[in-house]
C-alpha positions as CSV (number, residue, x, y, z in Angstrom):
1,M,-68.7,33.9,31.4
2,E,-69.5,35.1,27.9
3,E,-68.3,38.6,28.7
4,F,-65.1,37.2,30.3
5,E,-64.3,35.0,27.3
6,R,-65.0,37.8,24.8
7,H,-62.7,40.1,26.8
8,R,-60.0,37.5,27.0
9,C,-60.1,36.8,23.3
10,K,-60.2,40.5,22.4
11,I,-56.9,41.0,24.3
12,L,-55.4,38.4,21.9
13,G,-56.9,40.1,18.9
14,I,-59.6,37.6,18.3
15,D,-63.3,38.5,17.5
16,M,-64.9,35.6,19.3
17,I,-68.3,34.0,19.0
18,P,-69.0,32.4,22.3
19,G,-70.2,28.8,22.4
20,V,-72.2,27.7,25.5
21,G,-73.0,24.3,26.8
22,I,-71.9,21.7,29.4
23,H,-68.5,20.2,28.7
24,P,-68.4,16.5,29.7
25,R,-65.6,17.1,32.2
26,C,-67.5,19.9,33.9
27,I,-71.0,18.6,34.5
28,P,-72.4,20.5,37.5
29,P,-74.5,18.8,40.2
30,N,-77.5,20.9,39.1
31,Y,-77.0,20.4,35.4
32,E,-80.8,20.3,34.8
33,A,-80.9,24.0,35.6
34,V,-78.1,24.7,33.0
35,L,-80.0,22.6,30.4
36,D,-83.1,24.7,31.1
37,H,-81.1,27.9,30.6
38,L,-79.7,26.5,27.3
39,E,-83.3,25.7,26.2
40,A,-84.5,29.2,27.1
41,G,-81.7,31.2,25.5
42,D,-81.1,32.5,22.1
43,W,-77.7,31.0,21.3
44,T,-75.3,31.1,18.3
45,L,-73.3,28.0,19.2
46,F,-73.2,25.0,21.6
47,G,-69.8,23.8,22.5
48,E,-67.8,22.2,23.6
49,I,-70.3,19.4,24.3
50,G,-69.6,15.7,23.9
51,L,-68.3,12.7,25.9
52,E,-65.2,12.2,28.0
53,I,-65.6,8.7,29.4
54,A,-69.2,8.0,28.3
55,T,-70.9,7.7,31.7
56,E,-74.7,7.5,31.7
57,E,-74.8,11.1,33.0
58,E,-72.5,12.3,30.2
59,I,-74.6,10.6,27.6
60,D,-77.8,12.1,29.1
61,V,-76.4,15.6,29.2
62,F,-74.9,15.3,25.7
63,T,-78.1,13.9,24.2
64,T,-80.2,16.6,25.8
65,Q,-78.0,19.3,24.5
66,L,-78.1,17.8,21.0
67,K,-81.9,17.7,21.1
68,I,-82.1,21.4,22.1
69,A,-79.7,22.2,19.3
70,M,-81.8,20.3,16.8
71,E,-85.0,22.1,17.9
72,K,-83.3,25.6,17.7
73,D,-81.0,24.9,14.7
74,I,-77.9,25.6,16.7
75,P,-74.5,24.4,15.5
76,C,-72.5,22.2,18.0
77,I,-68.8,21.7,18.6
78,I,-68.5,18.2,19.8
79,H,-65.6,17.2,22.1
80,T,-63.7,13.9,21.6
81,P,-61.4,12.9,24.5
82,R,-57.7,12.1,24.5
83,G,-58.2,8.8,26.3
84,K,-60.2,5.9,24.6
85,K,-60.6,8.3,21.7
86,R,-61.6,5.7,19.2
87,I,-64.2,4.0,21.4
88,I,-65.7,7.3,22.6
89,T,-65.8,8.7,19.1
90,Q,-67.7,5.6,18.0
91,K,-70.2,6.2,20.8
92,I,-70.6,9.9,19.8
93,L,-71.2,9.0,16.2
94,E,-73.8,6.4,17.3
95,I,-75.7,9.0,19.4
96,L,-75.6,11.5,16.5
97,E,-77.0,8.9,14.1
98,D,-79.6,7.7,16.6
99,L,-80.9,11.2,16.8
100,S,-80.6,11.8,13.1
101,F,-78.6,14.9,14.1
102,P,-78.2,17.2,11.1
103,A,-74.6,16.8,9.8
104,E,-74.3,20.5,8.9
105,L,-74.8,21.4,12.6
106,A,-72.0,19.2,14.0
107,V,-68.2,19.6,14.2
108,V,-66.7,16.5,15.6
109,D,-63.7,18.1,17.2
110,H,-60.1,17.1,18.3
111,V,-60.0,14.6,15.4
112,N,-56.5,13.1,14.9
113,F,-55.1,10.0,13.2
114,E,-56.6,7.7,15.9
115,N,-60.2,8.5,15.0
116,L,-60.0,10.2,11.6
117,D,-61.1,7.2,9.6
118,L,-64.3,6.9,11.7
119,V,-65.3,10.5,11.2
120,V,-64.2,11.1,7.6
121,E,-66.7,8.6,6.3
122,K,-69.6,10.6,7.8
123,D,-71.0,13.9,6.7
124,Y,-70.1,15.9,9.8
125,W,-67.6,18.7,9.9
126,I,-64.2,17.6,11.2
127,G,-62.4,19.8,13.7
128,L,-58.6,19.5,13.6
129,T,-57.2,20.9,16.8
130,V,-53.6,22.0,16.6
131,Q,-52.2,21.7,20.1
132,H,-49.4,19.8,21.8
133,G,-50.8,16.3,22.5
134,K,-53.5,16.5,19.8
135,L,-52.1,17.5,16.3
136,M,-49.0,19.3,15.3
137,P,-49.0,21.9,12.5
138,E,-47.0,19.6,10.2
139,E,-49.6,16.8,10.5
140,V,-52.5,18.9,9.1
141,P,-51.2,19.2,5.5
142,K,-50.9,15.3,5.4
143,I,-54.6,15.0,6.3
144,L,-55.8,17.6,3.8
145,E,-53.6,16.2,1.0
146,R,-55.4,12.8,1.4
147,Y,-59.0,14.0,2.1
148,G,-59.3,17.6,0.7
149,T,-60.4,20.6,2.6
150,E,-64.2,20.5,2.2
151,K,-65.1,19.0,5.6
152,F,-62.3,20.4,7.8
153,I,-62.2,23.3,10.3
154,L,-58.9,24.2,11.9
155,N,-58.7,25.3,15.5
156,S,-56.2,25.6,18.4
157,D,-58.3,25.0,21.5
158,A,-56.1,27.7,23.1
159,G,-56.9,27.6,26.8
160,Y,-56.2,30.0,29.6
161,G,-52.5,29.2,29.5
162,N,-52.3,30.6,26.0
163,E,-49.6,27.9,25.4
164,F,-49.9,27.8,21.6
165,V,-52.2,30.7,20.6
166,D,-50.6,31.1,17.2
167,A,-51.2,27.4,16.3
168,V,-53.8,28.2,13.6
169,A,-51.6,30.9,12.1
170,E,-48.5,28.7,12.1
171,T,-50.5,25.8,10.5
172,A,-52.0,28.2,7.9
173,R,-48.5,29.2,6.8
174,L,-47.9,25.5,6.0
175,L,-51.2,25.1,4.2
176,G,-50.8,27.8,1.6
177,K,-54.0,28.2,-0.5
178,D,-55.9,25.5,1.6
179,A,-55.7,27.7,4.7
180,E,-58.5,30.0,3.6
181,D,-60.9,27.0,3.4
182,V,-60.0,25.4,6.7
183,C,-59.3,28.5,8.7
184,Y,-62.2,30.7,7.4
185,R,-64.6,29.6,4.7
186,N,-65.6,26.3,6.3
187,C,-66.0,27.9,9.7
188,K,-68.2,30.6,8.2
189,R,-70.4,28.0,6.5
190,F,-70.7,26.0,9.7
191,L,-71.6,29.0,11.8
192,K,-73.8,30.6,9.1
193,Y,-72.0,33.8,10.3
194,A,-70.9,36.7,8.3
195,P,-68.7,39.2,10.2
């Protein structure tokens, strides 16, 4: 999977750092084996991990991945769902706080106007996903004008359909000087990565 994703991104001109983990919509029947694999590996990033509908199984898988990340000092990209976004985001934040999860290791992703107020008052990184149905490019400058750029990371969540692969570039054009912070510097700080 890592090789496939690297290859897919290379075709699009993207130097990709693969994140690994169990997405809440894709929990396999033998997820314990995957968790063991995550614990045994030397990873750069976990993600997307998180909650979709907050079942007991999702919470267990998410919590276990966070504990592994804490032990190994691995940054995590944390999925928030489209449905029941506010309620599920509150649950995610509760779990992070209960674990005393290091704020510098967490991007709470797919944040939009529905859950922004919950996340912005915390110290976690905030992922702004520019994609139809999540955030549109013209909405991002409004958020940054109000809250600044310090905690925000811009992404596109471009999937296999490559529906909106230039979403970050299109948004960056609207952001002017703020683009360097949310498209590059903050991500570099989060990942502790220097290309």
